[in-house]
C-alpha positions as CSV (number, residue, x, y, z in Angstrom):
1,X,5.8,36.9,56.7
2,X,2.7,35.9,54.9
3,X,2.5,32.8,52.7
4,X,2.4,34.9,49.5
5,X,5.4,36.9,50.5
6,X,7.9,34.1,50.0
7,X,7.8,34.4,46.2
8,X,8.4,38.1,46.4
9,X,11.3,37.8,48.7
10,X,12.9,35.2,46.5
11,X,12.5,37.3,43.3
12,X,15.6,39.3,42.5
13,X,15.2,43.0,41.9
14,X,17.4,44.8,39.4
15,X,18.0,48.6,39.6
16,X,18.7,51.1,36.9
17,X,19.4,54.8,37.1
18,X,16.3,56.8,36.1
19,X,16.7,58.7,32.8
20,X,13.9,61.1,33.5
21,X,14.6,62.1,37.1
22,X,16.4,65.4,37.4
23,X,18.2,66.8,40.5
24,X,19.0,65.4,43.9
25,X,16.7,62.5,44.9
26,X,15.2,63.1,48.4
27,X,11.7,61.6,47.9
28,X,11.2,57.9,47.3
29,X,7.6,58.6,46.3
30,X,8.5,61.0,43.6
31,X,11.3,58.8,42.4
32,X,8.9,55.8,42.2
33,X,6.4,57.9,40.2
34,X,9.0,58.9,37.7
35,X,10.2,55.3,37.4
36,X,6.6,54.0,36.9
37,X,6.2,56.6,34.1
38,X,9.4,55.2,32.5
39,X,7.9,51.7,32.5
40,X,9.5,50.3,35.6
41,X,7.7,48.7,38.6
42,X,8.9,51.4,41.0
43,X,12.0,53.1,42.4
44,X,13.7,54.6,45.3
45,X,16.5,57.1,46.1
46,X,20.0,55.8,46.4
47,X,21.1,57.0,49.8
48,X,24.8,57.6,49.2
49,X,24.8,59.3,45.8
50,X,21.2,60.8,46.0
51,X,20.1,59.5,42.6
52,X,16.9,57.9,41.6
53,X,17.1,54.2,40.9
54,X,14.3,52.4,39.1
55,X,13.5,48.8,39.9
56,X,12.1,45.8,38.1
57,X,12.3,42.1,38.4
58,X,15.6,40.7,37.0
59,X,15.3,38.6,33.8
């Protein structure tokens, strides 16, 4: 772990279902692109339900 990583690890990340992603989520890269377009910091596929979850820092 780098010295700068401690702040990132401590920051909580909230997840929200993507409103723009359609279909079964199998690509974290595509999910992240859709989420960034929606104004989030990124996103990834939820493994169990195969939906795209967008991520941003919790308030």
